[in-house]
C-alpha positions in Angstrom: -81.4 32.7 -61.4 -82.1 29.8 -58.8 -79.7 28.5 -56.1 -80.0 25.0 -57.6 -78.8 26.2 -61.1 -76.0 28.3 -59.6 -74.5 25.3 -57.8 -74.6 23.4 -60.9 -73.2 25.7 -63.7 -69.4 26.6 -64.0 -68.3 30.1 -63.5 -66.6 31.7 -66.4 -63.7 34.2 -65.6 -64.2 37.5 -67.3 -60.6 38.0 -67.6 -59.2 34.8 -69.2 -62.5 33.0 -70.2 -61.5 30.0 -67.7 -64.0 27.8 -66.4 -64.1 27.3 -62.6 -66.0 25.2 -60.2 -69.6 26.4 -59.3 -69.8 29.0 -56.9 -65.8 29.9 -57.1 -64.6 33.1 -55.7 -61.1 33.4 -57.3 -60.3 32.3 -61.0 -57.9 29.0 -60.6 -56.1 30.3 -63.8 -55.5 34.0 -63.3 -56.2 34.7 -59.9 -59.0 37.2 -60.8 -61.8 37.8 -58.2 -65.1 36.3 -59.4 -67.2 38.0 -56.6 -68.5 40.7 -58.9 -68.8 38.8 -62.0 -72.4 37.7 -63.4 -73.5 34.5 -62.6 -74.1 33.7 -66.3 -72.2 31.1 -68.4 -70.7 31.9 -71.6 -72.0 29.9 -74.5 -69.7 26.9 -75.6 -67.3 27.7 -78.3 -67.2 26.1 -81.7 -66.3 22.3 -81.9 -63.1 22.8 -83.7 -61.4 24.8 -80.8 -61.7 23.2 -77.5 -62.3 25.4 -74.6 -59.7 23.8 -72.3 -58.3 26.4 -69.8 -54.8 24.5 -69.7 -54.3 24.9 -73.6 -55.4 28.5 -73.8 -52.7 31.2 -74.2 -52.3 33.8 -71.7 -53.3 37.3 -72.9 -50.7 40.0 -72.2 -53.8 42.8 -72.1 -56.9 41.0 -70.6 -60.0 42.4 -71.8 -63.5 41.3 -72.2 -65.0 40.5 -75.5 -66.9 43.9 -75.6 -63.4 45.7 -75.1 -64.4 47.2 -71.4 -62.4 46.2 -68.3 -64.0 43.2 -66.8 -65.0 43.9 -63.0 -62.3 43.5 -60.5 -59.4 45.0 -62.7 -57.4 48.0 -62.2 -56.8 50.7 -64.5 -54.1 50.4 -66.9 -52.0 53.2 -65.5 -51.8 51.4 -62.2 -50.1 48.1 -61.2 -51.5 45.2 -63.6 -53.6 42.5 -62.1 -51.6 39.3 -61.6 -51.5 36.8 -64.5 -51.1 33.1 -64.4 -47.3 32.2 -65.1 -46.5 29.4 -67.8 -46.8 26.6 -65.1 -50.3 27.6 -64.3 -49.4 28.8 -60.8 -50.8 32.3 -60.0 -48.1 34.9 -59.4 -48.2 37.4 -56.3 -50.0 40.6 -56.9 -46.6 42.5 -56.0 -44.1 42.2 -59.1 -41.5 39.2 -58.3 -38.0 40.0 -57.2 -35.0 38.5 -58.9 -34.1 35.3 -56.8 -37.3 35.2 -54.9 -39.7 32.5 -55.6 -43.4 33.4 -56.0 -45.8 32.1 -53.4 -47.9 29.2 -54.7 -51.6 28.9 -54.2 -52.9 25.8 -52.8 -55.7 25.4 -55.3 -53.5 26.2 -58.4 -52.7 23.2 -60.7 -49.1 22.1 -61.1 -49.3 20.8 -64.7 -47.7 23.0 -67.4 -49.9 23.9 -70.6 -49.1 21.8 -73.7 -46.5 23.4 -75.7 -45.7 26.2 -73.2 -41.8 26.6 -72.6 -40.6 25.3 -69.3 -40.0 27.9 -66.3 -36.7 29.7 -66.3 -34.7 28.8 -63.3 -34.2 31.5 -60.5 -31.2 33.9 -61.1 -29.9 33.4 -57.7 -29.7 29.6 -58.1 -27.7 28.7 -61.5 -27.5 24.9 -62.0 -24.4 23.3 -60.5 -22.9 20.3 -61.9 -21.2 18.2 -58.9 -17.6 17.2 -60.0 -16.8 13.7 -59.1 -14.3 13.6 -56.4 -10.6 12.3 -56.9 -10.0 9.0 -55.8 -8.1 8.9 -52.4 -5.9 5.9 -51.4 -6.9 4.2 -48.2 -5.7 5.6 -44.9 -2.4 4.4 -44.1 -1.6 3.0 -47.4 1.7 3.6 -48.8 3.5 2.4 -52.1 6.1 -0.3 -51.2 9.6 0.8 -51.6 11.7 -0.7 -54.5 14.0 -3.5 -54.0 17.8 -3.0 -54.2 20.2 -5.4 -55.2 21.5 -6.3 -52.0 20.1 -9.3 -49.7 20.8 -11.1 -46.4 20.7 -14.7 -45.7 20.9 -15.8 -42.0 23.5 -18.7 -42.1 23.5 -19.2 -38.2 21.1 -18.8 -35.3 17.4 -19.7 -34.8 16.3 -17.9 -38.0 18.9 -19.8 -40.1 18.1 -20.3 -43.8 15.8 -17.2 -43.8 16.6 -14.7 -46.8 15.7 -10.9 -46.9 15.7 -8.6 -49.9 16.7 -5.2 -48.8 14.8 -1.9 -50.2 16.8 0.8 -51.3 15.9 2.9 -48.3 17.5 0.2 -46.0 16.1 -1.5 -43.1 16.6 -2.1 -39.2 17.3 -5.2 -37.4 16.2 -5.8 -33.6 14.5 -8.1 -31.3 11.3 -5.9 -31.2 12.0 -3.2 -33.6 12.7 -3.0 -37.1 11.8 -4.9 -40.3 13.9 -8.1 -39.6 13.3 -9.3 -36.0 15.3 -12.0 -34.0 12.7 -12.3 -31.1 14.2 -15.4 -29.7 17.7 -13.9 -29.5 18.6 -12.5 -26.0 21.8 -11.0 -27.2 19.9 -9.0 -29.7 18.8 -5.3 -28.6 15.4 -4.3 -29.4 16.8 -2.0 -32.3 20.2 -3.4 -32.8 21.5 -2.6 -36.2 20.7 -0.5 -39.4 21.7 -1.7 -42.9 21.5 1.3 -45.4 22.7 2.1 -48.9 25.0 4.7 -49.8 26.2 5.4 -53.3 25.4 2.0 -54.3 27.3 0.2 -51.5 25.6 -1.4 -48.3 26.7 -0.2 -45.1 25.8 -1.5 -41.6 25.4 0.7 -38.3 25.5 -0.3 -34.7 22.6 1.2 -33.1 24.3 1.6 -29.6 23.6 -2.2 -29.1 24.3 -3.9 -25.7 26.2 -6.7 -27.3 27.7 -5.1 -30.4 27.7 -5.5 -34.3 30.7 -7.7 -35.6 31.6 -7.9 -39.4 34.4 -10.3 -40.9 37.6 -8.9 -41.9 39.0 -9.3 -45.4 42.5 -10.2 -44.4 44.0 -8.0 -41.7 42.4 -5.4 -39.4 44.0 -2.6 -37.3 43.1 -2.9 -33.8 43.4 0.0 -31.3 43.6 -0.6 -27.7 40.4 -2.0 -26.0 39.0 -3.3 -29.2 36.9 -6.4 -29.3 37.1 -9.4 -31.9 35.4 -12.6 -32.3 36.2 -16.1 -33.6 33.7 -18.9 -33.5 31.7 -18.5 -30.2 34.7 -16.9 -28.4 35.0 -13.1 -27.8 38.2 -11.3 -26.9 39.4 -8.0 -26.0 42.8 -6.5 -27.0 44.1 -4.6 -24.0 47.2 -2.9 -25.7 50.5 -2.2 -24.2 50.7 -2.9 -20.6 52.9 -0.3 -18.9 54.0 -0.8 -15.3 52.7 1.8 -12.7 55.3 4.5 -11.8 57.1 4.2 -8.6 55.3 6.3 -5.7 57.7 8.7 -4.0 59.0 7.5 -0.6 57.7 4.0 -1.3 59.4 0.8 -2.4 59.0 -0.7 -5.9 57.0 -3.8 -6.3 58.9 -6.8 -6.8 58.7 -8.8 -10.2 60.1 -10.5 -13.0 62.4 -8.6 -15.3 61.2 -6.8 -18.4 62.9 -8.0 -21.5 64.8 -4.9 -22.5 63.6 -3.4 -25.7 60.1 -5.3 -25.7 56.7 -4.0 -24.9 54.2 -6.3 -23.0 50.6 -6.8 -24.6 47.6 -8.2 -23.3 44.5 -10.2 -24.6 41.8 -11.3 -22.4 38.6 -13.7 -23.2 35.4 -11.9 -22.3 32.7 -14.1 -20.8 28.8 -13.6 -21.0 27.8 -11.0 -19.1 31.0 -9.0 -19.9 33.1 -10.5 -17.1 36.8 -11.1 -17.8 38.1 -14.7 -18.3 41.5 -16.1 -19.1 44.2 -13.3 -19.9 47.4 -13.7 -21.9 50.3 -11.3 -21.5 53.1 -11.7 -23.7 56.2 -9.7 -24.8 56.5 -12.2 -28.0 55.8 -10.3 -31.2 52.9 -12.8 -32.1 49.9 -13.9 -30.2 47.6 -17.0 -31.8 44.3 -18.3 -31.1 43.0 -21.6 -32.6 42.3 -25.3 -31.7 45.8 -26.4 -30.7 49.3 -25.1 -30.3 48.4 -21.7 -29.9 48.4 -19.0 -26.9 44.7 -19.3 -26.9 43.8 -23.0 -27.6 40.4 -24.6 -27.8 40.6 -28.3 -28.6 37.9 -29.5 -31.1 35.7 -26.6 -30.6 33.3 -26.0 -33.5 33.8 -23.0 -35.8 37.5 -22.8 -35.0 40.5 -23.5 -37.3 43.7 -25.3 -36.1 45.5 -21.9 -36.1 42.5 -19.4 -36.7 44.1 -15.8 -36.4 47.1 -14.2 -35.0 47.8 -10.7 -33.6 51.2 -9.0 -34.3 51.7 -6.0 -32.3 52.9 -2.6 -33.0 53.6 0.8 -31.1 50.0 2.2 -31.8 48.0 -1.3 -31.4 47.8 -4.6 -33.1 47.2 -6.0 -36.5 44.9 -8.7 -36.6 45.1 -11.4 -39.2 42.5 -14.0 -40.3 43.9 -17.4 -41.1 40.6 -19.6 -40.6 40.3 -20.5 -44.4 36.8 -19.0 -44.8 35.6 -19.6 -41.1 35.8 -15.7 -40.5 37.4 -13.5 -37.9 35.1 -10.7 -36.8 35.9 -7.1 -35.4 33.4 -5.2 -33.3 32.6 -1.7 -35.2 32.1 1.4 -33.1 28.5 2.5 -32.5 27.1 5.3 -35.0 29.7 4.7 -37.6 28.9 3.1 -41.0 30.7 0.2 -42.1 30.9 -0.6 -45.9 30.2 -4.3 -46.7 31.1 -6.2 -49.8 29.2 -9.6 -51.2 30.1 -12.2 -49.1 30.7 -10.4 -45.8 29.3 -11.7 -42.8 27.5 -9.6 -39.9 27.2 -11.1 -36.2 24.3 -9.8 -34.4 24.0 -11.8 -31.1 23.7 -15.5 -31.9 22.6 -14.9 -35.6 25.2 -14.6 -38.6 23.8 -12.9 -41.8 25.6 -13.0 -45.0 25.6 -10.2 -47.7 24.2 -11.4 -51.2 23.8 -9.8 -54.4 20.5 -10.6 -56.0 18.8 -10.0 -59.2 
């Protein structure tokens, strides 16, 4: 046969009868070597059955039409020759292992014959369905705490007329730290006081502030010695009962006015800005009064004071402070770290600011 004819005729595979390009050495469908195959072409099939290699089913026992094994095939007792997969890609001569993909031939077509089932997925790589991740809240975002029935109204100071609704968890008041800030008040500490709710009752606590936390008294309040109380813009300290120093042995007694028999001597001093002691009143009378006029401490026409604002009656253990202001208010300083209960209408002094407790809907 001439070389010109060999270069123009297709090569028919003796194993699967597939057509291959001229001078092909390996069948593109089944991988059978075509080097020993006769260079003759098979007559075309009938018109009713197309001879397309992609539509021809793969034979389980490849044989030639004459019944003899085609050239290049091994005996049936040995390892069978490689056959084409359903996808048209030749498999390796060695049987594939589970989970290991067979090598792909560069010349093999990537199309699947019409009607052939799709290739099964590898055993080592089952299909996995990705689950949708759960929604995650934004970093640092926290739900707002529920509001309580208590509120604070600022009735004096630079923040006057402001109102605050307290959460059930309470809040802190200060100059630089806290939920409520009085940044312009030099008498307010960085973290001054805490308002908290316990057993459905509002309390206030002094967080070791420099100027203290003052609360209005409902009518009377027992004062131990060295207690502070305030009216208007005035601050006082109850000194308690003043005892004369005992005489020193071998030294003369200091001369002084006679002490009234059977009566104690009590002192109250005014405290100025910075903690300095101001005017002091020492009396053996049963009462000490403070107000605008005709009192032991008199401040004529001073704003925020009543004519007779409050009085102290002395006892052996201290004094009883009574409010006579008619609603202007007499305040006592609460000890640091102690929770003081508050009622609706009570007022709390924090530096130059005055807040009043309210019940809100």
